[in-house]
C-alpha positions as CSV (number, residue, x, y, z in Angstrom):
1,M,34.4,26.2,-11.8
2,P,33.8,22.5,-12.5
3,W,30.2,21.3,-11.8
4,F,29.0,17.8,-10.8
5,I,25.2,17.3,-10.8
6,G,24.1,13.9,-9.5
7,G,21.4,12.1,-7.8
8,D,17.9,10.7,-8.5
9,F,16.5,12.5,-11.6
10,N,13.4,10.3,-11.4
11,T,13.4,9.8,-15.2
12,I,15.4,8.0,-17.9
13,L,17.4,9.1,-21.0
14,S,16.6,6.1,-23.3
15,S,14.6,2.9,-23.4
16,Q,17.7,0.9,-22.5
17,D,17.6,2.6,-19.1
18,R,14.4,0.7,-18.2
19,T,13.2,-3.0,-18.1
20,G,10.2,-4.7,-16.7
21,S,7.5,-2.3,-18.1
22,D,6.2,-1.2,-21.5
23,I,4.9,2.2,-20.5
24,N,5.7,4.9,-23.0
25,R,7.9,7.6,-21.4
26,Q,9.1,9.2,-24.7
27,A,7.9,12.7,-23.8
28,E,9.8,12.6,-20.5
29,M,13.0,11.4,-22.2
30,V,12.8,14.2,-24.8
31,D,12.4,16.8,-22.0
32,F,15.3,15.3,-20.1
33,V,17.6,15.3,-23.2
34,E,16.7,18.9,-24.0
35,A,17.4,20.0,-20.4
36,I,20.8,18.4,-20.5
37,E,21.7,20.0,-23.8
38,D,20.4,23.4,-22.8
39,C,22.5,23.3,-19.6
40,G,25.6,22.2,-21.5
41,L,26.0,19.1,-19.4
42,M,27.6,15.7,-20.4
43,D,27.1,12.2,-19.2
44,P,30.6,10.6,-18.5
45,G,29.1,7.1,-18.6
46,Y,29.4,4.5,-15.8
47,D,30.4,0.9,-14.9
48,G,28.8,-1.5,-12.6
49,S,25.1,-2.3,-12.7
50,D,23.0,-1.1,-15.6
51,F,20.1,-0.1,-13.3
52,T,20.2,2.0,-10.1
53,W,16.6,1.5,-8.9
54,A,14.5,-1.6,-8.6
55,K,11.1,-2.5,-7.2
56,N,8.6,-5.2,-7.9
57,G,10.4,-6.5,-11.0
58,L,10.8,-3.0,-12.5
59,M,14.4,-1.8,-12.9
60,E,15.5,1.7,-14.1
61,R,18.6,3.9,-14.2
62,L,17.2,6.9,-12.4
63,D,20.4,7.9,-10.6
64,R,23.2,9.4,-12.7
65,V,26.0,12.0,-12.6
66,L,26.2,14.8,-15.1
67,I,29.2,17.1,-15.5
68,S,30.0,20.4,-17.1
69,E,32.4,21.0,-20.0
70,T,34.8,22.7,-17.6
71,T,34.9,19.5,-15.5
72,A,35.9,17.4,-18.4
73,Q,38.8,19.8,-19.1
74,T,39.8,20.0,-15.4
75,F,40.2,16.2,-14.8
76,E,42.1,13.7,-16.8
77,A,39.7,10.9,-15.9
78,I,36.2,10.7,-14.4
79,R,34.8,7.4,-13.4
80,V,31.2,6.8,-12.1
81,T,30.5,3.4,-10.6
82,N,26.9,2.2,-9.8
83,L,27.2,0.4,-6.5
84,P,24.9,-2.5,-5.4
85,R,21.5,-1.7,-3.8
86,I,21.6,-2.8,-0.1
87,A,19.4,-0.7,2.2
88,S,17.3,1.1,-0.3
89,Y,15.6,0.7,-3.7
90,H,18.3,3.0,-5.0
91,G,21.9,2.1,-5.5
92,P,24.6,4.7,-4.5
93,L,26.9,6.3,-7.0
94,F,30.7,6.3,-6.5
95,V,32.5,9.1,-8.4
96,R,36.3,9.2,-8.7
97,C,38.3,11.9,-10.4
98,R,42.0,12.1,-11.4
99,P,43.6,15.5,-11.9
100,T,45.2,16.2,-15.3
101,N,48.9,15.1,-15.4
102,I,51.5,16.8,-17.5
103,F,52.4,14.4,-20.2
104,T,55.8,14.9,-21.8
105,G,55.6,12.1,-24.3
106,G,54.6,12.6,-28.0
107,K,51.1,12.4,-29.3
108,A,49.8,9.3,-31.1
109,F,49.7,9.6,-34.8
110,R,46.1,9.6,-36.3
111,F,45.2,9.8,-39.9
112,Q,42.8,12.6,-40.5
113,N,40.1,12.0,-43.1
114,M,40.0,15.7,-44.0
115,W,43.5,15.4,-45.5
116,V,42.1,13.6,-48.6
117,R,40.1,16.7,-49.6
118,H,43.3,18.7,-50.1
119,E,44.4,18.7,-53.8
120,G,48.1,18.1,-53.0
121,F,47.6,15.1,-50.6
122,R,47.8,12.3,-53.2
123,D,51.0,13.7,-54.9
124,L,52.6,14.2,-51.5
125,V,52.0,10.6,-50.4
126,K,53.0,9.2,-53.7
127,E,56.3,11.1,-53.9
128,D,57.2,10.3,-50.3
129,W,56.2,6.6,-50.6
130,M,58.1,6.0,-53.8
131,A,61.4,7.4,-52.6
132,P,64.0,4.6,-52.2
133,T,64.9,3.4,-48.7
134,E,67.9,1.2,-49.5
135,A,66.2,-1.6,-47.6
136,E,64.1,-4.7,-48.5
137,G,61.2,-6.7,-47.0
138,I,59.6,-5.7,-43.7
139,L,62.4,-3.2,-43.0
140,N,61.5,-1.4,-46.2
141,L,57.9,-1.1,-45.2
142,K,58.8,0.0,-41.6
143,I,61.0,2.8,-43.0
144,K,58.3,4.0,-45.4
145,L,55.6,4.0,-42.8
146,A,57.8,6.0,-40.4
147,R,58.8,8.4,-43.1
148,I,55.3,9.1,-44.3
149,K,54.0,9.6,-40.8
150,S,56.7,12.2,-40.2
151,T,55.9,13.9,-43.5
152,L,52.1,14.0,-42.9
153,K,52.5,15.4,-39.4
154,R,54.7,18.2,-40.7
155,W,52.4,18.8,-43.7
156,N,49.4,18.9,-41.4
157,K,51.0,21.5,-39.2
158,E,52.1,23.7,-42.2
159,V,49.1,23.4,-44.4
160,F,46.1,22.9,-42.0
161,G,47.3,24.2,-38.7
162,N,44.3,24.8,-36.5
163,I,41.3,24.1,-38.7
164,H,38.9,26.1,-36.4
165,S,41.3,29.1,-36.5
166,N,41.6,28.8,-40.2
167,L,37.8,29.0,-40.6
168,K,37.6,32.2,-38.5
169,T,40.4,33.7,-40.6
170,C,38.6,32.7,-43.8
171,E,35.4,34.4,-42.6
172,E,37.3,37.6,-42.0
173,N,38.8,37.3,-45.6
174,I,35.3,36.9,-47.0
175,A,34.0,40.0,-45.2
176,E,37.0,42.0,-46.4
177,A,36.5,40.8,-50.0
178,Q,32.8,41.6,-50.0
179,A,33.5,45.1,-48.7
180,E,36.0,45.6,-51.5
181,F,33.4,44.4,-54.1
182,E,30.7,46.7,-52.7
183,G,33.1,49.6,-53.1
184,D,34.3,48.5,-56.5
185,P,32.0,45.9,-58.2
186,S,34.6,44.9,-60.7
187,A,35.1,41.4,-62.2
188,R,38.3,41.0,-60.4
189,N,36.8,41.7,-57.0
190,R,33.8,39.4,-57.8
191,T,36.3,36.6,-58.6
192,E,38.1,37.2,-55.3
193,V,34.8,37.0,-53.3
194,N,33.9,33.7,-55.1
195,K,37.4,32.4,-54.4
196,Q,37.2,33.1,-50.7
197,I,33.7,31.6,-50.4
198,A,34.9,28.4,-52.2
199,E,37.9,28.1,-49.8
200,Y,35.5,28.6,-46.8
201,I,33.2,25.8,-48.0
202,L,36.2,23.5,-48.4
203,L,37.4,24.3,-44.9
204,L,33.9,23.8,-43.5
205,K,33.8,20.3,-45.0
206,M,37.2,19.6,-43.6
207,E,36.1,20.6,-40.2
208,E,33.0,18.4,-40.5
209,D,35.3,15.5,-41.4
210,F,37.5,16.3,-38.4
211,L,34.6,16.4,-36.0
212,R,32.8,13.4,-37.5
213,Q,36.0,11.3,-37.1
214,K,36.6,12.4,-33.5
215,A,33.0,11.7,-32.5
216,A,32.9,8.5,-34.5
217,L,29.4,9.2,-35.6
218,R,27.9,7.5,-38.7
219,W,25.2,10.2,-39.0
220,L,25.2,13.9,-39.1
221,E,22.1,16.0,-39.2
222,E,22.2,19.2,-41.2
223,G,21.3,21.2,-38.1
224,D,24.0,19.7,-35.9
225,K,27.0,21.1,-37.8
226,N,29.3,23.2,-35.6
227,T,26.8,23.3,-32.7
228,R,27.5,23.0,-29.0
229,F,25.8,19.6,-29.1
230,Y,28.2,18.2,-31.6
231,Q,31.2,19.6,-29.8
232,S,30.0,18.2,-26.5
233,W,29.5,14.8,-28.2
234,V,33.2,14.7,-29.1
235,K,34.2,15.6,-25.5
236,Q,31.8,13.1,-24.1
237,K,33.1,10.3,-26.3
238,K,36.6,11.0,-25.1
239,I,35.6,10.8,-21.5
240,R,33.7,7.5,-22.0
241,L,36.6,5.8,-23.9
242,R,38.9,6.2,-20.9
243,I,40.1,2.7,-19.8
244,H,39.7,2.4,-16.1
245,K,40.4,-1.3,-15.6
246,I,41.3,-4.5,-17.6
247,N,41.3,-8.2,-16.8
248,A,44.8,-9.8,-17.4
249,N,45.5,-13.4,-16.6
250,G,42.5,-13.6,-14.3
251,C,43.5,-10.5,-12.4
252,E,41.7,-7.1,-12.4
253,L,44.1,-4.2,-13.0
254,T,42.9,-0.7,-12.1
255,D,46.2,1.2,-11.7
256,D,47.3,3.1,-14.8
257,K,50.9,1.9,-14.5
258,A,49.8,-1.7,-14.2
259,I,47.5,-1.4,-17.2
260,K,50.2,0.1,-19.3
261,E,52.8,-2.6,-18.3
262,S,50.2,-5.3,-19.0
263,A,49.5,-3.9,-22.5
264,V,53.3,-3.7,-23.3
265,E,53.8,-7.2,-22.0
266,F,50.9,-8.5,-24.2
267,F,52.2,-7.0,-27.4
268,Q,55.8,-8.0,-26.6
269,N,54.7,-11.6,-26.3
270,L,52.6,-11.3,-29.4
271,L,55.1,-9.6,-31.7
272,A,58.4,-10.4,-30.2
273,P,58.2,-13.7,-28.3
274,S,61.2,-14.8,-26.3
275,Y,63.0,-17.9,-27.5
276,P,65.1,-20.2,-25.4
277,E,68.8,-19.4,-25.5
278,L,70.9,-21.7,-27.6
279,A,73.6,-23.7,-25.9
280,N,77.2,-22.9,-26.7
281,P,78.4,-25.0,-29.7
282,D,80.9,-27.8,-29.0
283,L,83.8,-26.7,-31.1
284,S,85.6,-29.9,-30.4
285,L,83.4,-31.7,-32.8
286,L,85.0,-29.8,-35.7
287,Q,88.1,-31.3,-37.2
288,R,91.1,-29.1,-37.8
289,L,91.3,-28.4,-41.5
290,P,94.7,-28.7,-43.2
291,P,96.2,-25.5,-44.5
292,W,95.7,-24.8,-48.1
293,S,98.6,-25.5,-50.3
294,F,99.3,-23.8,-53.5
């Protein structure tokens, strides 16, 4: 079942959650962070005021909403708004959730950094890019980009598949190869064990590239590889990047359809501006040419 845990936690997560005091609360923050991680909770972010509690010049974000991993999978969008403080030192929290909709459109193309670790990547791109298109200029570039995108998507599905599933399969292959080597410690079986281990290390680095890119982290501690913390960071980033509203031409748009239409209109005006229609030519200005005589 999805879980929402919200209210006044009477502590903060970082120094940015507090202003108006220099008291060191580092120990409290560390305890709070560890409790959130141990419980497998995520902070979906917020909009509105940066602080939910204020008194005598001291302002803090003491009130927040935390969600479980199941909650993030159950709802397409979760939005937490910090409302103004009126009758209390604390400001109320307004939580809105949108159920997941079935999307029939295609997925956006994203270049995966892990592809460059594959030995056949460079030759694949070079061969596909150098193939003729029978076009010139910007049309030639457009055709090449569309073609390489299709090729990379197909290649990713055939070669990589599910990187996490491939790692599990590779672990099973290593266990099997090691069992063969223990029963028959020959040079051939030793080579097979080393081969499977090398492939596993490569896949592990590819998975690391994949998770690093999804989480958009510029750092990666050695102990954070393939942990629940790192996986939850990826999911939490996805939740926080959700666009809930935009300002367009002085108006605030919150409806998904209106936001999409505004984005389409902006890029249409940017990339394909409309030009005034040309008036019909006055053909009477042309003189009749005499027929050619041979």
